[in-house]
C-alpha positions in Angstrom: 137.8 114.9 76.4 140.0 116.1 79.1 138.7 115.1 82.9 137.0 118.5 85.2 135.6 116.4 87.8 138.2 114.1 90.7 138.1 111.0 90.1 136.0 107.7 91.1 133.1 109.5 89.9 129.9 108.3 87.8 130.6 106.9 84.7 134.4 106.1 85.7 134.1 102.6 87.3 136.6 101.4 89.7 137.0 98.6 91.9 136.6 98.8 96.0 140.3 98.3 97.5 138.7 96.5 100.9 135.3 95.5 102.0 132.0 97.2 102.7 130.7 97.1 106.3 132.6 94.8 107.5 130.8 92.2 110.1 127.3 91.7 108.2 126.8 88.7 107.0 125.1 89.8 104.2 127.5 92.2 103.4 130.0 89.0 103.1 127.5 87.7 101.2 127.0 90.1 99.1 131.7 90.0 99.1 130.7 85.8 97.2 128.3 86.7 94.9 130.1 89.6 93.2 133.4 87.9 93.0 131.7 86.9 89.3 129.9 88.2 86.8 128.2 84.4 86.1 127.7 84.9 90.6 126.5 87.8 90.5 124.1 86.7 87.7 123.1 84.0 89.0 122.1 86.4 92.7 120.6 88.5 90.9 117.4 86.1 89.2 117.6 83.5 92.4 116.2 86.9 94.1 113.5 88.0 91.5 112.0 84.8 91.9 112.2 84.4 95.7 110.3 87.8 96.0 107.6 87.5 92.6 106.9 84.8 93.1 104.7 85.0 95.7 101.1 84.4 94.7 102.4 84.4 91.3 100.3 81.5 91.2 97.1 82.3 93.3 96.1 85.7 93.0 92.8 84.9 90.6 92.8 87.3 87.7 93.0 90.7 89.4 90.3 93.3 87.5 90.1 95.6 85.7 93.4 95.6 83.0 95.5 92.5 83.5 92.1 90.1 82.7 91.6 92.3 79.4 94.9 91.6 78.3 94.7 87.9 79.0 90.6 87.6 77.9 92.1 89.2 74.6 94.9 86.7 74.1 92.9 83.2 75.1 90.3 85.5 72.1 93.9 85.2 69.9 94.4 81.6 70.8 91.0 80.4 70.5 90.3 82.2 66.9 93.9 81.8 65.3 93.9 84.8 64.6 97.2 86.8 65.6 96.8 90.2 63.8 92.7 91.3 64.6 92.5 92.0 68.7 89.5 92.2 70.2 87.5 91.5 73.8 84.7 89.3 72.7 82.5 91.2 69.9 84.7 94.8 70.8 88.1 95.4 68.8 90.9 96.6 71.8 93.0 98.4 69.4 94.4 100.7 72.8 98.2 98.4 72.8 100.1 97.1 70.3 99.9 93.1 69.5 103.6 92.4 71.3 101.9 91.3 75.1 99.5 89.6 73.0 101.3 87.8 71.1 103.8 86.7 74.4 101.2 85.3 76.5 99.8 83.7 73.2 103.0 82.1 73.2 102.7 80.8 76.9 99.7 80.0 76.3 100.2 77.5 73.2 103.6 76.4 74.8 101.7 75.2 78.6 98.8 73.5 76.0 101.2 71.2 74.4 102.9 70.6 77.4 99.4 68.9 78.5 98.9 71.4 81.3 95.5 71.2 82.2 92.8 74.3 81.0 95.4 76.1 80.3 93.9 78.5 79.1 92.2 79.8 82.2 95.2 79.8 84.5 96.0 83.2 84.5 99.3 82.6 86.1 100.3 81.7 82.5 99.3 84.9 80.9 101.8 86.4 83.6 105.0 84.6 82.7 105.8 87.4 79.7 105.6 89.9 82.4 107.9 87.4 84.6 110.3 87.5 82.4 110.2 90.9 81.4 110.9 91.8 85.8 113.5 88.9 85.7 115.4 90.2 82.6 114.9 93.8 84.1 117.1 93.3 87.2 119.1 91.5 85.2 119.5 94.5 82.6 119.1 97.5 85.6 122.7 95.6 86.4 124.0 95.5 82.9 123.4 98.7 82.5 124.9 100.2 85.7 127.5 98.4 84.9 129.0 101.5 82.7 128.6 103.8 85.3 130.0 101.7 88.6 131.0 99.3 89.9 130.0 95.0 90.3 128.9 95.4 93.8 126.7 98.6 93.3 125.5 97.2 90.3 124.2 94.6 92.2 122.6 97.1 94.4 121.1 98.7 91.7 119.9 95.4 90.5 118.6 94.8 94.0 116.7 97.8 94.9 114.5 97.6 91.7 114.1 93.5 92.5 112.5 95.0 95.7 110.8 97.2 94.5 107.3 97.4 95.4 105.8 98.7 92.2 107.8 96.3 89.9 107.0 93.5 92.8 103.0 94.4 91.2 103.6 94.3 87.5 105.6 91.8 87.9 102.1 89.4 88.7 100.5 91.1 86.2 99.4 90.0 82.8 99.8 93.4 81.0 102.2 94.9 79.9 104.7 96.8 82.0 106.8 94.5 83.2 107.8 94.0 80.0 107.8 97.7 78.7 110.5 98.4 81.4 113.0 95.3 80.4 112.9 97.2 76.8 113.6 100.8 78.3 117.1 100.3 80.2 118.3 98.1 77.4 117.5 100.6 75.5 119.3 103.6 78.0 122.1 101.1 79.0 123.9 100.7 75.7 122.6 104.4 74.9 124.6 105.4 77.9 127.7 102.7 76.7 127.5 105.1 73.4 127.3 108.4 75.8 130.0 107.3 78.0 132.4 106.4 75.6 131.6 109.2 73.1 132.4 111.1 76.8 136.1 109.7 77.0 137.0 109.6 73.8 137.1 105.8 73.3 136.8 103.3 70.4 135.9 106.7 68.2 136.0 104.9 65.1 135.9 101.5 65.3 133.0 101.5 67.6 130.8 97.9 68.5 127.9 97.3 66.4 126.5 95.4 70.2 125.0 98.9 71.3 123.1 99.2 68.4 121.6 96.1 68.0 120.5 96.0 71.9 119.1 99.7 71.6 117.5 99.7 67.8 116.2 96.2 69.4 115.2 97.1 72.5 112.9 100.2 70.5 111.7 97.8 68.2 109.8 95.6 70.6 108.9 98.2 73.0 107.3 99.6 70.0 105.8 96.9 69.8 104.2 96.4 73.3 103.3 99.3 74.5 103.4 102.2 71.4 106.1 104.7 70.8 106.0 105.5 74.6 110.1 103.8 74.8 111.1 106.7 72.2 109.6 109.5 74.9 111.8 108.3 77.4 114.9 108.0 74.7 113.7 111.1 72.8 114.1 113.6 75.3 117.2 111.8 77.4 119.1 112.7 73.5 117.4 116.3 74.2 118.4 117.3 77.7 121.7 115.5 76.7 122.4 117.6 74.0 121.6 120.7 75.1 123.7 121.0 77.9 127.2 119.1 75.8 125.9 121.5 72.5 126.7 118.7 70.9 124.7 115.2 70.2 128.1 113.4 67.5 128.0 110.5 69.7 124.4 109.2 67.8 126.9 107.9 65.8 128.0 105.3 67.5 124.0 104.0 67.8 124.4 103.8 63.7 121.1 105.7 64.0 121.1 104.9 59.6 121.0 101.0 59.7 118.9 100.7 63.6 116.1 102.6 61.7 116.1 100.5 58.7 116.3 97.6 61.4 113.7 98.7 63.5 110.7 99.3 60.8 111.3 95.9 59.8 110.8 94.5 63.2 107.4 97.3 63.6 106.6 97.5 60.2 105.4 94.5 59.6 102.7 94.2 62.3 101.4 97.8 61.7 100.6 97.5 58.0 98.5 93.8 59.1 96.3 95.7 61.3 95.8 99.0 58.8 94.5 95.7 56.2 92.4 94.7 58.7 91.4 97.9 60.4 91.6 100.5 58.8 92.5 104.1 60.7 90.7 102.8 63.5 93.7 101.2 65.2 95.7 105.0 65.4 92.4 106.3 65.5 92.0 104.3 69.1 95.3 103.4 70.1 96.9 107.1 69.1 94.0 109.2 70.1 91.9 107.4 72.0 94.3 106.1 74.5 98.1 107.8 74.4 95.8 111.2 73.9 93.8 111.6 75.2 95.8 110.8 78.4 96.4 114.4 78.4 93.0 115.0 80.5 92.0 113.0 83.2 91.2 109.6 81.4 89.2 106.9 83.3 89.3 109.1 86.0 92.5 108.4 86.8 93.4 112.7 86.8 95.3 114.1 89.4 98.0 116.8 90.2 100.9 117.4 89.4 103.1 115.7 92.7 102.1 112.6 92.7 104.7 110.9 91.4 106.9 112.1 94.1 104.5 111.3 97.5 104.1 108.0 95.6 107.7 107.3 95.1 108.1 106.2 98.6 105.7 103.5 98.4 106.4 102.2 94.6 110.5 102.1 95.5 110.6 100.9 98.8 113.4 99.2 100.1 115.0 101.9 97.8 113.4 105.1 98.4 115.5 106.5 102.2 118.9 106.2 100.8 117.4 107.9 97.3 115.9 110.9 99.5 120.1 110.3 101.3 122.0 110.5 98.3 119.6 113.0 96.1 122.5 116.5 97.7 125.0 113.8 95.9 123.3 113.2 92.8 123.1 117.1 92.2 126.2 118.7 93.4 127.8 115.4 90.7 124.8 116.7 87.9 127.7 117.9 85.8 129.7 114.8 85.3 128.4 112.2 82.5 127.5 109.4 84.2 125.9 111.2 86.8 124.7 113.8 83.6 123.7 110.6 81.3 121.2 108.6 84.3 119.3 112.5 85.5 118.8 112.9 81.8 117.4 109.7 81.6 115.0 111.1 84.4 114.1 113.8 85.5 112.5 115.6 81.8 110.0 112.3 81.5 109.3 112.5 85.4 108.5 115.7 84.7 106.3 114.6 81.7 104.0 112.9 83.5 104.0 115.1 87.1 102.8 116.9 83.8 100.0 114.8 82.5 96.8 114.8 83.8 95.4 111.1 83.6 98.1 109.5 86.5 98.1 105.4 87.1 101.2 104.1 89.8 103.0 102.4 87.2 104.1 104.6 84.4 106.3 106.2 86.0 108.5 103.0 86.5 111.4 102.7 84.0 112.3 105.8 85.3 113.7 104.3 88.2 116.5 101.9 86.6 118.1 105.3 86.0 117.8 106.1 90.6 118.9 103.0 91.6 121.9 103.0 89.5 122.9 106.3 91.3 121.7 106.2 94.9 123.9 102.6 94.0 126.7 104.9 93.8 126.3 107.6 96.2 126.5 104.1 98.4 129.1 103.3 96.8 131.1 106.4 97.5 129.8 106.9 100.7 128.0 110.4 99.7 124.5 110.2 101.2 123.9 112.8 103.6 123.9 113.0 107.4 121.6 115.3 107.0 117.1 115.5 108.3 117.2 113.0 105.9 118.9 110.1 107.9 115.7 109.9 110.0 114.0 108.9 106.6 115.6 105.1 107.9 112.3 104.6 110.1 110.9 104.5 106.6 113.0 100.6 106.6 110.4 99.8 109.5 107.3 101.7 108.9 105.9 100.2 105.5 106.5 96.3 107.2 104.8 97.6 110.1 101.8 100.1 108.6 101.1 96.7 105.3 101.0 93.8 107.8 98.7 95.9 110.0 96.5 96.4 107.5 96.9 93.0 105.5 95.9 91.3 109.2 93.1 93.9 109.8 92.4 93.3 105.4 91.4 89.6 106.2 89.9 89.7 109.6 87.2 92.4 107.7 86.7 90.0 104.7 87.5 87.2 106.4 86.7 86.4 109.4 90.1 85.4 109.7 92.9 86.7 111.1 95.4 85.1 108.5 97.9 83.2 112.0 99.7 81.7 108.8 101.2 85.0 108.2 102.3 86.4 111.3 105.5 84.4 111.5 106.4 86.5 108.2 105.3 89.4 109.8 106.9 89.8 112.2 110.2 88.8 110.5 109.9 91.7 108.5 109.1 93.4 110.6 112.9 92.8 112.8 114.6 93.7 109.6 112.8 96.4 109.0 114.2 97.4 112.6 117.5 96.2 112.5 117.5 98.3 108.8 116.7 101.6 110.6 118.5 100.2 113.8 121.0 99.8 112.3 121.7 102.5 110.2 124.7 104.7 109.5 126.9 106.4 106.8 128.9 103.9 106.0 127.2 100.5 106.8 123.9 102.2 104.1 124.8 98.4 102.5 123.5 96.3 105.3 120.9 98.0 106.2 119.6 98.2 102.7 120.2 94.7 102.7 118.0 93.8 105.7 115.3 96.3 104.3 115.5 93.6 101.4 115.2 90.8 103.8 112.0 92.8 105.0 110.9 93.6 101.7 111.1 89.7 100.8 108.9 88.6 104.5 106.0 91.2 103.6 106.1 89.4 100.3 105.2 86.4 101.2 102.6 87.7 103.6 100.7 90.2 100.9 101.1 88.4 98.0 101.7 84.2 99.0 99.4 84.1 102.0 96.8 87.2 102.4 95.7 88.4 99.1 94.5 85.0 98.0 93.0 84.0 101.4 90.5 87.9 100.1 88.3 85.3 98.1 85.1 88.2 98.0 87.4 90.2 96.5 87.4 87.5 94.2 83.4 87.0 93.4 84.0 86.0 89.6 86.3 82.8 90.1 82.9 81.5 92.6 80.7 82.3 89.5 83.0 80.1 87.5 83.0 77.3 90.4 79.8 77.4 91.1 79.0 77.0 87.2 81.8 74.1 86.5 79.4 72.7 89.2 76.6 71.8 87.0 75.7 68.5 85.9 74.3 70.0 82.3 76.6 70.0 79.2 77.5 73.2 77.8 76.4 76.3 79.8 75.8 79.0 78.7 75.9 82.5 80.7 74.6 86.2 81.1 75.2 88.9 84.0 73.6 91.8 84.3 74.9 94.4 86.9 78.7 92.3 86.7 80.2 93.1 83.9 83.8 92.4 85.4 86.6 91.2 82.4 87.1 88.7 85.2 83.6 86.9 85.0 84.3 86.7 80.9 87.8 85.4 81.4 86.3 82.2 83.9 83.6 81.8 82.3 83.9 81.1 78.8 83.9 84.4 76.1 80.3 84.1 74.9 79.4 85.0 78.3 76.8 87.9 77.1 76.9 91.2 79.4 73.0 92.9 79.3 70.8 94.0 82.4 68.4 92.6 83.9 65.6 92.4 81.5 68.3 90.8 79.4 68.8 88.2 80.9 65.5 86.8 81.2 65.2 87.2 77.3 68.4 85.0 77.3 67.1 82.6 80.2 64.1 81.9 78.1 66.1 80.9 75.6 66.5 76.8 76.5 68.5 74.9 78.8 71.6 74.6 80.2 72.1 78.4 80.4 72.7 81.0 83.7 71.5 84.0 84.6 74.0 86.1 87.0 71.5 88.7 88.3 73.4 91.6 90.6 71.3 92.8 93.4 71.1 96.0 91.6 69.9 93.9 88.7 67.2 91.6 90.6 64.4 93.8 89.9 64.4 94.1 86.7 64.7 90.9 85.4 62.1 89.6 88.1 59.6 92.1 86.3 61.2 90.6 82.6 60.5 87.1 83.6 57.2 87.4 84.7 56.2 89.2 81.5 57.4 87.0 79.2 56.4 84.3 81.6 59.9 82.9 81.7 59.9 79.4 84.6 63.3 79.6 86.1 65.1 78.4 89.2 66.8 79.6 92.6 70.3 79.0 92.4 73.5 80.2 94.7 74.2 83.8 96.0 78.0 84.9 95.6 78.1 88.2 98.2 81.1 89.8 97.1 83.4 93.5 96.9 83.9 94.4 93.9 86.6 96.7 94.6 87.1 98.5 90.4 83.7 100.0 92.0 84.6 99.7 95.5 81.4 98.7 96.2 79.5 95.5 98.3 77.8 93.0 95.9 76.0 89.9 95.8 75.3 88.2 92.8 71.8 85.3 92.2 72.5 82.7 89.7 69.5 81.7 87.7 69.3 79.2 86.0 66.5 77.8 83.4 63.8 75.3 84.3 64.7 71.7 84.0 68.6 72.8 84.3 71.0 71.5 86.5 
């Protein structure tokens, strides 16, 4: 195809003639690690571990989604049934089986390695998310290499690595980090096919590696979270076909063989679950979960524009540079590389803004496109010099606000000012301040790297120190600890008024979730039984106990805060008479 835009441009990688920002220690380090792909990959893995591991092992199970996924996986391991998905006796068909298989594999592996009580350690269930997040960082680097130089690809991967949203998802035992890995792999392979077509490269013998990665990633993505990954790929293809008035490049992805391979991977479990549950799975997953998001599902409704507002927090520290890169990206929108990345980003973003149900992680698979576009603008030194430069203050504002919230929250909930975190708070503020004060268009790399260090210090502060210390936010941990200290064998529990999934995960699958009256009847049925009664259910428990002549003893009282419901709670542990 004829060249219509001057080089350098997106989709026409080049190597820098001279290192940017001479004199900066962080930038000199970047010069070293980008000398080869092996160094770059090793550096990105190290950065990902440093950013994702604080708090990974110490943060208790988070209600409600993480605890639900973990409990369903625990039951899968307990029962040996790797087809059906259940939470206690209820079917859980909102998502396919992929993430449960991955979590089951890590639990089984941990048990084989003799890890004590592996099935109760939430970090074991988080390992697939950690691997997915690290893989997504590396896939962002690989995908970016089709558009920009190795140096800019590392910057794009670092922006993803340090982003607040991916840091959260890397620490949660759910689907989104693994879905991100699948999406970036699929889009990276699709981008190579598209750019190869734009450059008229290797028209007769396109490689098989791109189709293999593309269709395998789609299949795994479908098994992880259903057809959502098909939306990202499909909308990108439609947008490009409309702009180019040609979609012949799709033949480079071997669609006939690819579809057959994809069906080979996904059909066996779908056939098995249909054989087991009939139409129930498809009714729950497609009708009950996916289509219901068109409305305000589970009180998560919000107007259009929410994702744009949240972007400045969830993509920090890359967000200020993304804003400054926006004018240059828009000017380059007809260049093949920028055109592909915008087709990946804009149509799906519009869909998410239009849908009423909104959760921050829905747009996470679109962030790699933003990171690559931003890195390309940084590399070419075309960042805006307008009022958008004032956004660099955001590099200092987020550490300042997060530090204040962390310390105040710690004082309110634990009466402790979290002194251990203060050195890390100071470091995050200092590096955030450097990123802001030292920013100019020709030294954007230096400011970004300082902001990345600020993000690391902030991760240690929030995830590694403050959040695990906020024990009132995790009453299930205290309840489980109290029940482990009893002397009777095989304690059984019933809960009234507090039915969070973390309680079932930590106390046991057979935990009865009932009301105050049901808890009294449960306590009457034998010894070594415990009733976990939230204060609002105590009256009905006492009334029923008097009516049936139940004799019981009062144990510990646990005060906490149920952040899922947004209210303080107080839970009393009653035990049947004769139980110690």
